[in-house]
C-alpha positions in Angstrom: 0.2 -0.2 0.2 1.6 3.4 -1.0 1.3 6.8 1.6 -0.8 8.8 -0.2 -0.3 12.6 1.1 -4.2 13.3 0.9 -5.2 9.8 2.2 -2.3 10.6 5.0 -2.7 14.0 5.9 -4.3 15.6 2.7 43.7 22.8 -11.9 40.1 21.4 -12.4 40.3 19.6 -8.9 41.1 22.6 -7.3 38.4 24.8 -9.4 35.6 22.2 -8.2 37.2 22.5 -4.5 36.8 26.3 -4.9 33.3 26.6 -5.8 32.0 24.1 -3.4 33.7 26.8 -0.9 32.3 30.0 -2.0 29.7 31.0 0.3 26.7 31.7 -1.8 27.5 31.0 -5.1 26.5 34.8 -6.0 23.3 33.8 -3.8 22.4 35.9 -0.4 20.4 35.1 2.7 18.2 36.7 5.3 16.4 35.5 8.3 13.3 33.7 7.6 10.2 35.5 9.5 8.2 33.6 12.3 11.0 31.2 13.2 13.1 32.3 16.3 16.6 33.4 16.0 19.2 31.2 17.4 22.3 32.9 19.2 24.5 30.3 17.2 26.4 30.8 14.2 28.6 29.1 12.0 31.4 28.7 14.4 29.2 26.6 17.1 29.7 23.1 17.7 27.3 20.5 18.2 28.2 20.2 21.9 27.3 24.2 22.3 24.2 24.0 20.5 23.3 21.0 22.6 24.4 22.3 26.1 22.3 21.7 29.2 19.7 19.7 27.4 18.8 16.1 28.9 17.9 13.5 26.0 17.1 10.7 28.1 14.2 8.5 27.0 14.6 9.6 23.6 15.3 7.4 20.3 17.4 8.8 17.6 18.1 7.3 14.5 21.3 8.9 12.6 22.0 7.7 8.7 25.4 7.6 7.9 26.9 7.8 11.3 30.3 6.3 10.9 32.5 9.0 10.2 31.8 13.0 9.4 28.9 14.4 10.6 27.1 11.7 10.8 29.7 10.4 13.4 29.7 13.5 15.3 25.8 13.9 15.5 25.4 10.5 17.0 28.2 11.1 19.0 26.6 14.4 20.6 23.2 12.9 20.8 24.4 9.9 22.7 26.5 12.1 24.9 23.2 14.3 25.8 21.7 11.0 26.6 19.6 9.7 23.4 19.8 6.2 22.6 21.0 6.5 19.1 20.8 4.1 16.4 23.4 4.5 13.6 23.1 2.9 10.0 26.2 2.6 7.8 26.3 0.1 4.5 28.6 -2.2 6.4 27.5 -3.5 10.1 31.2 -3.9 10.9 31.8 0.5 10.6 29.0 0.9 12.5 29.6 -1.2 15.3 33.2 0.5 15.0 31.6 4.1 15.4 29.4 3.2 17.7 32.2 1.5 20.2 33.5 4.8 19.8 30.9 6.8 21.4 30.0 7.2 25.2 26.4 6.4 25.7 23.7 3.9 24.3 23.9 3.1 20.4 23.4 0.3 18.1 24.3 -0.3 14.4 21.9 -1.1 12.1 23.0 -1.9 8.7 21.1 0.6 5.7 22.2 0.8 2.0 20.1 3.5 0.5 20.8 2.1 -2.7 18.6 -0.7 -2.0 15.2 -0.1 -1.2 14.6 -3.8 0.5 17.9 -2.8 2.6 16.0 -0.1 3.4 12.8 -1.7 4.1 15.1 -4.3 6.7 16.7 -1.2 8.5 12.9 0.0 9.5 11.9 -3.1 10.5 14.9 -3.4 12.9 14.2 0.3 14.3 11.0 -0.8 14.5 11.4 -4.0 16.6 12.2 -1.8 19.4 8.8 -1.1 19.9 9.5 2.4 20.4 8.5 5.8 19.3 11.3 7.3 17.4 11.9 10.8 18.3 14.5 12.4 16.2 15.2 10.8 12.6 18.6 12.5 11.2 18.6 11.8 7.4 22.4 12.4 6.9 23.6 9.8 5.1 24.8 11.4 1.2 26.5 9.9 -2.1 28.6 12.3 -4.1 30.1 10.6 -7.1 32.9 11.2 -9.1 34.6 11.1 -12.8 31.0 12.7 -14.6 30.1 9.3 -15.8 26.6 8.6 -15.0 25.2 5.8 -13.1 21.7 4.5 -12.7 19.7 2.9 -9.6 16.3 1.0 -10.7 16.7 3.1 -13.7 17.2 6.5 -11.9 20.3 8.6 -11.7 22.2 7.3 -8.6 22.5 10.8 -6.6 18.7 11.1 -6.8 18.2 7.5 -6.1 20.3 7.5 -2.9 20.0 10.6 -1.4 16.1 11.4 -1.6 14.5 8.3 -2.6 16.2 6.2 -0.1 15.6 8.4 2.7 11.6 9.0 1.4 11.4 4.8 2.2 12.7 5.3 5.1 10.8 8.5 6.8 7.4 6.6 5.3 8.1 3.5 7.2 9.5 4.9 10.3 6.4 7.9 10.1 4.2 6.0 12.6 6.8 5.9 15.1 7.9 9.5 14.9 3.8 10.6 15.1 3.9 8.5 18.6 7.1 10.3 19.9 6.3 13.5 22.3 7.7 16.0 19.5 9.0 13.9 16.4 11.4 15.4 14.5 12.8 14.8 10.9 16.0 16.4 9.9 17.4 16.2 6.3 20.9 17.3 5.8 21.1 19.2 2.3 22.8 21.4 0.9 23.7 24.4 -0.7 24.1 23.1 -3.7 20.8 22.5 -4.0 20.5 26.3 -5.0 23.7 26.7 -6.7 24.6 23.7 -8.6 20.9 22.3 -9.3 19.4 22.8 -12.6 17.9 25.9 -13.7 14.4 24.4 -14.4 14.6 22.4 -10.4 13.9 19.0 -10.5 14.2 16.7 -14.1 10.9 15.0 -13.8 10.9 14.1 -17.6 15.0 13.4 -17.2 15.3 11.6 -13.6 18.1 9.4 -15.6 19.7 12.7 -16.7 20.5 11.2 -19.8 20.1 14.8 -21.4 22.8 16.6 -19.6 24.9 15.3 -16.8 28.0 16.3 -14.4 28.6 15.3 -11.2 28.3 18.7 -9.4 24.6 19.2 -10.9 23.6 15.6 -10.2 24.4 15.9 -6.4 22.5 19.3 -6.5 19.6 17.7 -7.9 19.4 15.2 -5.3 20.2 17.4 -2.6 17.1 20.0 -4.2 15.1 16.8 -3.9 16.1 16.7 -0.3 14.9 20.4 0.4 11.6 20.1 -1.6 11.2 16.5 0.5 11.4 18.7 3.5 8.9 21.6 2.6 6.3 19.3 1.6 6.3 17.1 4.9 5.9 20.5 6.4 3.5 21.2 4.9 1.5 17.9 5.2 2.1 17.4 8.6 0.9 20.4 9.8 -1.2 19.9 13.0 1.1 17.0 14.0 3.3 16.9 16.5 5.7 15.6 13.9 8.3 18.7 12.3 10.4 18.3 9.2 13.2 20.7 8.3 16.3 20.6 5.9 19.8 22.5 6.5 22.8 23.0 5.1 26.0 21.4 7.2 28.7 23.6 5.7 31.9 23.0 3.6 34.0 20.3 5.8 36.5 17.5 4.7 34.4 14.6 5.3 34.3 11.2 3.4 31.6 13.0 1.1 34.6 13.7 -1.5 35.8 9.5 -1.9 34.8 8.8 -4.9 36.5 12.5 -6.4 39.6 11.9 -7.8 43.2 12.3 -5.9 43.8 16.3 -7.1 40.0 17.4 -6.2 40.3 15.8 -2.9 43.7 17.0 -2.2 42.7 20.6 -3.2 39.4 20.2 -1.6 41.1 19.2 1.7 43.4 22.5 1.6 40.5 24.8 1.2 38.4 23.6 3.5 41.2 23.7 6.1 41.9 27.4 5.9 37.9 28.5 5.1 35.5 25.5 5.6 34.3 24.4 9.0 35.2 21.6 11.3 33.2 18.4 11.6 32.4 19.2 15.3 31.3 22.8 13.3 29.3 21.0 10.8 27.5 18.9 13.1 25.8 22.1 14.9 23.1 22.5 12.8 22.1 18.9 12.2 22.1 18.7 16.5 20.5 22.0 16.9 17.8 21.5 14.1 16.3 18.0 16.0 16.7 19.4 19.4 16.5 22.8 19.9 13.4 23.7 22.1 13.0 27.0 20.1 11.9 24.7 17.2 8.8 23.2 18.4 6.7 24.4 15.9 8.9 24.9 13.3 8.6 22.7 10.2 9.1 23.1 6.7 12.3 25.2 6.5 15.8 25.7 5.6 18.4 25.9 7.9 22.2 27.2 7.4 24.3 27.9 10.7 21.8 27.2 13.1 19.1 29.6 11.8 16.2 29.6 9.2 17.1 31.4 5.9 15.4 32.6 2.7 17.9 32.0 -0.3 17.6 35.4 -2.2 17.9 35.0 -6.2 16.5 32.5 -8.7 16.1 29.1 -6.8 13.2 26.3 -6.0 14.0 25.9 -2.3 10.5 27.3 -1.3 8.1 26.2 -4.5 5.4 24.5 -3.5 3.8 22.8 -6.4 7.2 21.4 -7.6 7.4 20.0 -3.8 3.7 18.2 -4.3 5.3 16.9 -7.9 8.1 15.2 -6.6 6.3 13.8 -3.5 4.0 12.3 -6.0 6.6 11.0 -8.4 8.7 9.6 -5.6 5.8 7.6 -4.3 5.3 6.3 -8.2 9.0 5.0 -8.0 9.2 3.5 -4.5 5.5 2.6 -4.1 6.3 -1.6 -4.0 8.0 -0.2 -0.7 5.8 2.3 1.3 3.2 1.9 3.7 0.4 4.0 4.8 1.1 4.8 8.8 -1.1 4.3 11.3 -1.8 7.7 13.1 -4.1 9.5 15.3 -7.2 10.8 13.5 -6.2 14.0 15.1 -3.5 15.0 12.5 -5.4 14.0 9.5 -5.8 16.9 6.8 
């Protein structure tokens, strides 16, 4: 059975690296009206934004927990008392990451390119018979070589970064509903407005045969992340679940592992002097996942621990596109979706 919205809730390497570090690529941002402003900024760390919080009794899920901001997010949430399920394609790597964390954690296998793996992961989490309080969709893929790869007929970045998490959210949604205040946090990127196709989501070319580059494909998938949070925010209105997307910052993590060695070296140098640390990079994820300021904030896009509107031509708040993306995502993943059980009070 599919989740129906209306039924549910009505050189070259240096140049590439330099491009990734450009603060806004010709774009500016402004504070989002109606969203409380925090005192945190680009220099804040995940520990700082969660200082004083007690997350005991809460269950958090962090995808992509083995390194970078995913590991730091898991570490800090566990340090604050949450029971954290950390996922990875490799059980051994997930277990090794969990073993490094002080607190209660459990490793679970999740391969976002394999819908059956996503289903098994969700079933493992559901077997805990607990509400899910925090779901951080952090795992991501960034290709290299500018060679198109397909997953089930869809371009690989879009399949992994968007559709895999679309299935996971669907299959855990009823566990988020029963939380006191469930939070869905989707780690997107500034590439959602800097590198995505000018026309937005390529509904008629999801295999990207007409035009392709790794940068555009990644930006395309990250635009899908932001629009997913936007549509979730709309359809979850009136429930106790919030959904928000964010840009963590430019950080030297394993996201560039598929890039060539020159690009990796240049990116490493540039992020060392102009990017964020991993501790700073995880701050916005942890802030959006836990801040008491954001109990009723949903469908927003965050940078540096604050909600922002991106000025200039972009599709981050394109509601018709978000609506169409949801419908197309349902079509592409229909065999793996469920109709979550939920209180009638939240049906729109």
